[in-house]
C-alpha positions in Angstrom: 86.6 129.6 93.5 90.0 131.0 93.8 92.1 127.8 94.0 95.2 129.8 95.2 93.5 130.3 98.6 92.2 126.7 98.9 94.1 124.3 101.2 94.1 120.6 101.1 91.0 119.0 102.4 91.2 116.4 105.1 91.0 113.0 103.5 88.3 111.8 105.9 86.2 114.9 104.9 85.5 113.6 101.4 82.3 111.9 100.3 82.8 108.9 98.1 80.5 107.8 95.2 81.0 105.0 92.7 79.4 102.5 90.3 81.5 99.3 90.9 83.7 100.4 88.0 85.4 103.5 89.5 85.1 106.0 92.3 85.3 109.8 92.7 85.9 111.8 95.8 83.7 114.8 96.5 84.8 117.5 99.0 82.4 119.4 101.2 82.8 122.5 99.1 81.3 120.6 96.1 84.6 119.9 94.4 85.4 116.5 92.8 89.1 116.4 93.6 89.9 112.8 92.5 88.5 110.8 89.6 89.7 108.0 87.4 87.2 107.3 84.6 86.0 105.0 83.4 87.9 102.4 85.5 89.7 102.4 88.9 93.0 102.2 87.1 92.4 104.7 84.4 94.7 107.8 84.4 93.1 110.4 86.6 91.4 113.3 84.9 90.7 115.0 88.3 93.7 114.9 90.6 93.6 118.1 92.7 93.9 115.7 95.7 97.5 115.2 94.7 98.4 118.8 93.6 96.3 121.7 94.7 97.5 124.0 91.9 98.0 121.7 88.9 95.4 119.0 89.5 92.1 119.0 87.8 88.7 119.2 89.5 85.0 119.6 88.9 83.4 122.0 91.4 79.8 123.1 91.7 79.2 125.5 94.6 77.7 128.9 95.5 79.5 131.8 94.0 79.8 133.1 97.5 82.8 131.1 98.8 81.9 131.7 102.4 78.9 129.4 102.2 79.9 126.0 103.5 78.5 122.7 102.4 77.1 119.9 104.6 77.2 116.4 103.1 75.0 113.3 103.6 74.3 110.1 101.8 70.7 109.3 100.7 69.5 106.4 102.8 70.9 103.0 102.0 72.9 104.2 98.9 76.1 105.7 97.6 74.2 108.8 96.3 75.7 111.9 97.9 74.0 115.2 98.7 75.7 118.5 99.6 73.5 121.2 101.1 74.6 124.9 100.8 72.5 127.3 102.9 73.0 131.1 102.7 71.1 134.2 103.7 69.5 134.5 100.3 68.6 130.9 99.6 69.5 127.3 99.7 70.7 124.8 97.0 71.2 121.0 97.1 73.9 119.3 95.0 73.1 115.6 94.3 76.0 113.5 93.0 75.8 109.9 91.7 77.3 107.5 89.2 74.5 105.7 87.5 74.5 101.9 87.7 72.6 99.3 85.7 73.4 96.4 88.1 75.7 95.9 91.0 76.3 92.2 90.1 79.6 91.1 88.7 79.7 90.2 85.0 80.1 86.5 85.5 82.1 84.3 83.2 83.5 87.1 81.0 87.1 87.3 79.9 89.4 89.3 82.1 90.2 91.8 79.4 86.8 93.4 79.8 86.4 97.0 80.9 83.5 99.5 81.0 83.5 100.4 77.3 80.2 98.8 76.6 78.3 100.9 74.1 78.8 100.8 70.3 79.7 104.5 70.2 82.4 104.1 72.8 80.7 105.9 75.6 80.6 104.5 79.1 79.5 105.1 82.7 79.4 108.8 83.7 79.3 111.1 86.7 76.0 113.1 87.2 75.7 116.2 89.3 72.4 117.9 89.8 72.2 121.3 91.6 68.7 122.6 92.6 67.6 125.6 94.4 65.1 124.6 97.1 64.6 128.0 98.8 65.1 131.6 97.8 67.7 132.2 95.2 71.4 131.6 94.9 74.2 132.4 92.3 76.2 129.3 91.6 79.5 128.6 89.8 80.6 125.5 88.0 84.3 125.0 87.3 85.5 122.0 85.2 89.2 121.6 84.8 90.1 118.3 83.2 93.8 117.4 83.5 94.4 114.3 81.4 96.9 111.6 82.4 97.4 112.8 86.0 97.9 116.4 84.7 100.9 115.2 82.7 99.4 116.1 79.3 97.8 119.3 78.0 94.2 119.5 77.2 92.1 121.2 74.5 88.5 122.5 75.1 85.8 123.0 72.6 82.4 124.4 73.7 79.1 123.1 72.3 76.8 125.8 71.0 73.9 127.1 73.1 75.6 126.1 76.3 74.8 122.4 75.9 78.2 121.2 76.9 81.9 120.9 76.0 84.5 118.4 74.7 87.9 118.2 76.5 90.7 116.1 74.9 94.3 115.2 75.8 96.6 112.2 76.0 94.1 109.9 74.3 91.4 110.8 76.9 88.3 112.4 75.6 85.7 113.9 78.0 82.2 114.9 77.1 80.4 117.4 79.3 76.6 117.7 78.9 74.7 120.6 80.5 71.0 120.0 80.8 68.6 122.9 81.6 70.7 125.8 80.5 68.1 127.2 78.1 65.6 127.7 80.9 67.9 130.1 82.8 68.3 133.7 81.5 71.3 134.2 83.8 73.2 131.2 82.4 76.6 131.9 81.0 79.4 129.6 79.9 83.0 130.4 78.9 86.6 129.1 78.9 89.3 130.5 81.2 93.0 129.9 80.8 95.4 131.5 83.2 99.0 132.3 82.2 100.9 129.2 80.9 98.4 126.7 82.4 98.1 123.9 79.9 94.7 123.0 81.1 91.9 125.5 80.4 88.9 125.6 82.8 85.3 125.7 81.7 83.2 128.1 83.8 79.4 128.2 84.1 77.6 130.9 86.1 73.9 131.1 86.8 71.5 132.4 89.4 69.0 129.7 90.5 65.5 130.6 91.7 63.5 128.3 93.9 62.5 125.2 91.9 65.2 125.7 89.2 68.0 123.4 88.6 70.9 122.5 86.3 72.2 119.1 85.5 75.9 118.4 84.6 77.0 115.0 83.3 80.6 114.0 82.5 81.4 110.9 80.5 84.4 109.6 78.6 84.4 108.5 74.9 86.7 106.0 73.3 87.7 108.7 70.9 87.1 112.4 70.2 84.1 111.7 68.0 82.4 109.6 70.7 83.0 112.4 73.3 81.4 114.9 71.0 78.4 112.7 70.5 78.1 112.5 74.3 78.2 116.2 74.8 75.9 117.1 71.8 73.4 114.3 71.9 73.7 111.2 74.1 73.8 112.9 77.5 70.8 115.1 76.6 68.7 112.1 75.6 69.2 110.1 78.8 66.6 110.3 81.5 68.8 111.0 84.5 65.8 111.3 86.9 65.0 107.7 86.1 68.7 106.7 86.3 68.9 108.3 89.8 65.8 106.3 90.9 67.2 103.1 89.5 70.6 103.7 91.1 69.0 104.2 94.5 66.9 101.0 93.9 70.0 99.0 93.1 72.0 100.1 96.2 69.0 99.6 98.5 68.1 96.2 97.1 71.7 95.0 97.5 71.8 96.3 101.1 68.7 94.4 102.0 70.9 91.3 101.9 72.7 92.6 105.1 71.9 90.3 108.1 73.2 92.7 110.6 70.7 93.3 113.5 73.1 95.1 115.9 72.7 98.5 117.5 75.1 100.2 115.1 73.3 99.3 111.9 73.9 102.6 110.1 77.7 102.4 110.5 77.7 98.8 109.5 75.6 99.5 106.4 77.6 102.5 105.4 80.8 100.4 105.7 79.2 97.7 103.6 78.3 100.2 100.9 81.8 101.5 100.8 83.3 98.0 100.5 80.9 97.1 97.7 82.1 100.2 95.8 85.6 98.7 95.9 84.5 95.7 93.7 85.1 95.8 90.0 81.9 94.5 88.3 83.4 93.5 84.9 85.7 90.9 86.6 84.9 90.4 90.3 88.2 91.9 91.4 88.4 94.1 94.5 90.7 97.1 94.8 92.5 97.9 98.0 91.6 101.6 97.6 90.5 103.8 94.7 93.3 106.3 95.1 97.1 106.5 94.8 99.9 108.2 96.7 97.9 109.4 99.7 100.6 109.3 102.5 100.6 107.1 105.5 101.9 110.2 107.3 102.0 113.8 106.0 105.4 114.5 104.5 106.3 110.8 104.4 107.5 108.7 101.5 105.1 105.7 102.0 102.8 106.9 99.2 101.7 103.9 97.2 99.2 103.1 94.4 96.4 100.9 95.8 94.1 100.8 92.8 94.9 97.1 92.4 93.8 93.8 93.8 95.9 92.5 96.7 94.9 88.9 97.2 95.3 89.4 101.0 93.3 92.6 101.2 90.6 91.2 99.0 90.1 88.2 101.3 89.8 90.5 104.3 87.1 92.5 102.5 85.3 89.3 101.5 85.4 88.1 105.1 83.7 91.3 106.2 81.0 91.0 103.5 80.5 87.3 104.2 79.7 87.7 107.8 77.1 90.2 106.9 75.4 87.8 104.5 76.8 89.0 101.2 78.2 86.1 99.3 77.9 87.1 95.6 81.2 89.0 95.9 83.1 86.0 97.1 81.6 83.9 94.3 82.7 86.4 91.7 86.1 86.7 93.2 86.7 82.9 93.1 85.9 83.0 89.4 88.4 85.9 89.0 91.0 83.8 90.8 90.4 80.8 88.5 91.1 82.9 85.4 94.4 84.4 86.6 97.3 83.6 84.4 99.8 81.4 86.3 101.2 77.9 85.9 102.4 77.2 89.5 102.7 78.8 92.9 105.9 80.4 91.9 104.0 82.4 89.2 101.3 83.5 91.6 101.7 87.2 92.4 100.6 88.9 95.6 98.6 91.4 93.6 97.1 91.9 90.2 95.4 94.5 88.1 91.6 94.5 88.1 91.5 92.6 84.9 94.3 90.2 86.0 97.2 92.2 84.7 100.6 91.0 86.0 102.7 94.0 84.9 102.1 96.9 87.4 105.2 98.9 86.7 105.8 101.5 89.3 106.8 105.0 88.3 106.9 108.4 89.9 105.1 111.5 88.7 107.5 114.4 89.6 105.3 117.1 88.2 102.8 116.6 91.0 103.5 118.0 94.5 101.6 115.3 96.4 98.9 115.5 99.0 100.0 118.0 101.5 103.4 118.1 99.7 104.0 114.4 100.5 106.4 113.1 97.8 106.8 111.1 95.7 103.5 110.6 93.8 103.5 107.1 92.3 101.4 105.1 89.9 101.9 101.3 89.5 103.2 99.2 92.4 106.5 97.5 92.5 105.3 95.3 95.4 103.6 93.1 92.8 106.9 91.3 92.3 107.5 90.7 96.0 107.5 87.3 97.6 104.9 87.1 100.3 104.1 83.6 101.5 101.2 84.6 103.6 98.9 85.2 100.6 98.6 81.4 100.1 97.0 81.0 103.5 94.7 84.0 103.1 93.4 82.8 99.7 92.7 79.2 100.9 91.2 80.5 104.1 88.8 82.7 102.1 87.7 79.7 100.0 87.4 77.7 103.2 85.0 80.3 104.7 83.0 80.5 101.5 82.7 76.7 101.5 81.7 76.5 105.2 79.0 79.0 104.6 77.5 77.0 101.8 78.6 79.3 99.1 79.3 76.6 96.5 75.9 74.9 97.0 74.1 78.2 96.9 75.4 78.8 93.3 75.1 75.1 92.2 78.8 74.5 92.3 81.3 72.2 94.0 84.8 72.5 95.3 86.4 70.3 92.7 87.7 70.6 89.2 89.7 73.7 88.3 89.3 75.4 91.7 90.5 72.3 93.6 93.4 71.8 91.1 94.4 75.4 91.8 94.3 74.9 95.5 96.4 71.7 95.3 98.9 73.6 93.2 99.2 76.3 95.8 99.5 73.8 98.6 102.3 72.0 96.8 104.1 75.3 96.4 103.8 76.0 100.1 105.1 72.5 100.9 108.2 73.2 98.8 108.9 76.8 99.8 107.5 77.5 103.3 111.1 77.4 104.8 112.2 80.4 102.6 112.2 84.0 103.8 109.9 86.6 102.3 108.9 90.3 102.4 106.0 89.6 104.8 102.6 91.3 105.3 104.2 94.7 105.6 105.8 94.4 102.1 109.2 95.5 103.4 111.7 96.6 100.8 114.8 96.2 103.0 115.5 92.5 102.5 113.8 89.1 103.0 113.1 87.7 106.5 111.5 84.7 108.1 108.3 86.5 109.2 106.3 84.6 111.8 102.9 85.7 110.3 104.0 84.3 106.9 104.8 81.0 108.4 101.5 80.9 110.2 99.6 81.5 107.0 101.6 78.8 105.3 100.2 76.5 108.1 96.7 77.9 107.4 97.0 77.1 103.7 97.8 73.4 104.5 95.2 73.2 107.2 92.3 74.5 105.1 93.2 72.3 102.2 93.5 69.2 104.5 90.1 70.0 106.0 88.5 70.3 102.5 90.1 67.1 101.3 89.0 65.2 104.4 85.5 66.5 104.4 84.8 66.2 100.7 86.9 63.2 99.9 89.0 65.1 97.4 92.2 63.9 95.8 95.2 65.0 97.9 98.5 63.8 99.3 97.1 63.9 102.8 100.0 62.1 104.6 102.5 64.5 103.2 100.3 67.6 103.8 99.7 66.6 107.4 103.4 66.1 107.9 104.4 69.5 106.5 101.6 71.2 108.5 103.0 69.7 111.7 106.5 70.7 110.7 105.5 74.3 110.1 103.8 74.6 113.5 106.7 73.1 115.3 109.1 75.5 113.5 106.9 78.5 114.5 106.9 77.5 118.2 110.7 76.9 118.2 111.9 79.9 116.3 109.0 82.4 116.4 108.6 82.5 120.1 111.1 84.6 122.1 111.4 83.1 125.6 113.4 86.1 126.8 110.6 88.6 126.2 107.8 86.1 126.5 106.1 86.7 123.2 106.0 85.8 119.5 108.1 88.2 117.5 107.8 89.7 114.1 110.4 87.5 112.6 112.8 84.7 113.6 115.7 85.6 115.9 114.2 89.1 116.5 113.0 91.1 119.5 110.6 93.2 117.5 106.9 92.6 118.2 104.2 92.5 115.5 100.4 92.9 116.0 99.8 90.4 113.1 100.8 87.6 115.5 97.7 88.3 117.5 95.9 86.3 114.8 97.6 83.1 115.8 94.7 81.8 117.9 92.1 83.2 115.5 93.4 81.1 112.6 93.5 78.0 114.7 97.3 77.5 115.0 96.7 76.8 118.8 93.9 76.9 121.3 95.3 79.9 123.1 94.3 81.3 126.4 94.7 84.9 127.4 94.7 86.1 130.9 94.3 89.8 131.6 95.6 90.8 135.0 96.7 94.3 134.1 94.4 97.2 135.2 95.1 98.9 131.9 94.2 98.2 128.3 96.3 95.7 126.2 98.8 97.5 124.1 101.4 96.4 121.6 104.3 98.0 119.9 105.5 97.4 116.4 108.7 98.8 114.9 108.2 99.8 111.3 110.7 98.2 109.0 112.4 99.5 105.9 112.7 103.1 107.0 115.4 104.9 109.0 113.1 105.9 111.8 110.6 104.2 114.1 106.9 104.9 114.4 103.9 103.2 115.9 101.6 101.2 113.7 97.9 101.4 114.4 96.3 98.0 114.0 93.3 96.0 115.1 93.0 93.0 117.3 89.8 91.3 116.6 89.0 88.4 119.0 86.5 85.8 117.9 84.6 84.2 120.7 82.1 81.3 120.2 79.6 79.5 122.3 77.6 76.8 120.5 75.3 76.1 123.4 73.9 79.4 124.6 73.6 82.9 123.2 73.4 85.4 126.0 74.3 89.0 126.3 74.3 92.1 128.4 73.6 94.3 125.5 72.9 97.7 127.2 76.1 98.1 129.1 78.1 97.1 126.0 76.3 99.6 123.9 76.7 102.3 126.6 80.5 101.7 126.4 80.8 101.6 122.6 78.5 104.5 121.8 80.8 107.3 122.7 83.5 105.7 120.6 81.5 106.3 117.4 80.8 109.9 118.4 84.5 110.6 118.8 85.4 108.6 115.7 83.1 110.7 113.5 84.1 114.1 115.0 86.2 115.9 112.4 87.7 118.1 115.1 89.8 115.2 116.5 92.7 115.0 114.1 96.0 115.0 115.9 97.4 111.5 115.8 100.6 112.5 117.5 99.0 113.7 120.7 96.8 110.6 121.0 99.8 108.3 120.4 101.1 109.3 123.8 97.9 108.6 125.7 97.5 105.3 127.4 95.2 105.6 130.3 91.8 103.9 130.4 89.9 107.2 130.6 91.4 108.2 127.3 90.9 104.9 125.5 87.9 106.1 123.4 90.2 108.8 122.0 92.7 106.2 121.2 90.0 104.2 119.4 89.2 107.3 117.5 92.7 107.2 116.0 91.9 103.7 114.7 88.4 104.3 113.4 88.7 107.8 112.3 92.3 108.9 111.8 93.4 106.0 109.7 91.5 107.4 106.8 93.2 110.7 107.4 96.8 109.5 107.2 96.7 107.0 104.4 94.7 105.6 101.5 94.8 101.9 102.1 93.0 101.9 105.5 90.1 103.4 103.6 89.0 99.8 103.1 90.4 98.5 106.4 88.6 101.2 108.3 85.3 99.9 107.0 86.3 96.3 107.7 86.9 97.4 111.3 83.6 99.1 111.6 81.8 96.0 110.5 82.6 94.2 113.7 81.1 96.8 115.9 77.6 95.9 114.8 77.8 92.3 113.8 75.5 90.0 115.8 75.9 92.1 119.0 73.0 90.2 120.6 74.7 86.9 120.1 77.6 87.5 122.5 78.2 84.7 125.0 78.9 86.3 128.3 81.4 84.5 130.5 83.6 85.9 133.3 86.5 86.1 130.9 84.6 88.5 128.7 84.9 91.3 131.2 87.9 92.2 129.1 85.5 93.8 126.7 84.3 96.2 129.4 88.0 96.8 130.2 88.8 97.7 126.6 85.7 99.9 126.4 86.8 102.1 129.2 85.6 100.4 132.4 88.4 99.7 134.9 86.6 98.4 138.0 86.0 94.8 137.0 88.0 91.7 138.0 90.3 89.9 135.5 90.9 86.5 137.0 89.4 84.1 134.4 90.8 82.7 131.3 89.3 83.5 127.9 89.9 80.5 125.7 89.7 80.7 121.9 89.1 77.6 119.8 88.8 77.4 116.0 86.0 74.9 116.0 83.7 77.2 117.9 84.7 80.0 115.6 83.6 78.1 112.6 80.4 76.8 114.2 78.9 80.2 115.1 81.2 82.9 113.7 80.2 85.2 116.5 82.4 88.3 116.7 83.7 90.3 119.7 86.2 92.9 118.5 88.8 94.9 120.4 90.4 97.8 118.6 93.6 98.7 120.2 96.5 101.1 119.7 99.3 98.7 120.8 102.0 100.0 123.0 103.0 97.3 125.5 101.8 93.8 126.1 101.0 92.9 129.7 99.3 89.6 128.5 101.7 86.9 127.4 100.2 85.2 124.4 101.8 81.9 125.2 99.1 80.9 127.7 101.3 81.4 130.7 99.5 84.4 132.1 100.6 88.0 132.5 104.1 89.1 133.2 
């Protein structure tokens, strides 16, 4: 393909495959445009996603560039297929990363990675192209750009078209080509244009019906290991069996999903994506497998998310837990125990996937960025920020795992090292909760007293107190209870703005923040919400740290419980929610700017599309958050408790002819008893409902 005519692909157009070690992104035209092998945090060898001209890629497609590909996942798996159909024939490209097991490697040291074989080889990417009808000329282009295209590469072809070795910047790639000897039309050569420091390997062949080629790419620890991969190892492996085993592993894991809602396929796909974000050698969870994808095109908020944010990981674990997946939380708690810190002051908000503390942030000026969005960064300076909310999110995650019987399921107890860690964190909160921090938004413009941070400090104490009381664990309960009450009082006094009638983003501020909608959900207060407005609930947040303002798209998930009856009017609910999914998955709807100005009820599904579809278009981190959002659409739909106050769900879903005269009360005890979920995804613009319990303005 002539890369000079290719434009940047939409981020939400990419297919994603992985092996719980790393992930690659596959465009509909058969091009792998992003890939860090063998681990999430390895320097990228394919980075065309961040520079259309300089970045490396691995493309298999018809030689006729006008033939477009259609992607799908094989049922219940992270195996991707791309179908190319032309006038003369049809080919199917199957992409997967083989897995041995999806379980975390329990109780291993944190310095493990995926280098597991004696010869230094590791997990690989396998691509099988097969002609299923007629005939079709195909072209394979492999351009490896080591170290984010920052280092030159050298290419050596293996005789008889069996593969190639590409080396540069201490990265050594072995390409194995299986089946070339069966194709008379097969040719393989190296192309290097002008002063390009990265030669491309080109394979051309015409496939007849029933014929296929297999390409496998793996990394060796050194050049000798990569050569052994290309010449021997990759040719001896039974990739048909590995494909079958990989499918079996994904499908077996997915059987643990307890979802029985009407949107099962969306929920299951989201679960599979979140599972890919786990790092099997340690149990860590990355926020996203990419770096420097912009929050908005041309913007500067382009961060590296290939690390483990304690906060984001707990959100992912919550989504997996409510679907019945608990092994990930078990592995993550072991990862937490092995982190290197001596007190709460030492605890970072984020770590590397092996527990690394140093995540030095630097820019890569030689890359132009996705859609010319600069700068491109690797590493993340936010690791050194002070964010007090992480203590509450960590302890809340452990609390949920305990309440679901996770410790008993694995023959463990909440005592010993884990309880010692929790006590250490609680004591740190007691000593420092009154201090300002950078908050959940990781602002870089100075510390503030963020309300959400204070709330999560309260959560940290509350969850530890509950555990100590219920399990008779050693704790300074009188002091903890006193500090918990002090934090709550401080929030009510300084965090609530009586002039505007709402909790604000930070103390002594007028700015609103959607994160405050979590106040009733975490149990800070039994809060009542009255909806008298005929329109949907909206909320505005002013972005901090930049010179301009923009709206932030977030989610308000309301948890409603009823321990005595489980009723539901399922069909009307499904009727309202169904169109949202159709819109959210329609690639034609891409303009965030126009939708931001819409606020009528009739257009609410389009607004919801911004949340469920466009977030993945405008930034990398919501890649995980989008899937967390999608979970709640299908979780336990039949268990909704229908009360008069729940007519707000119909309102949010686009129905405007229902009364809103009843109160919807939220209580933490009900939440923990049933964990039923009713979610409302909203683009917040104004708030007609006063969250203090006084009713609407």
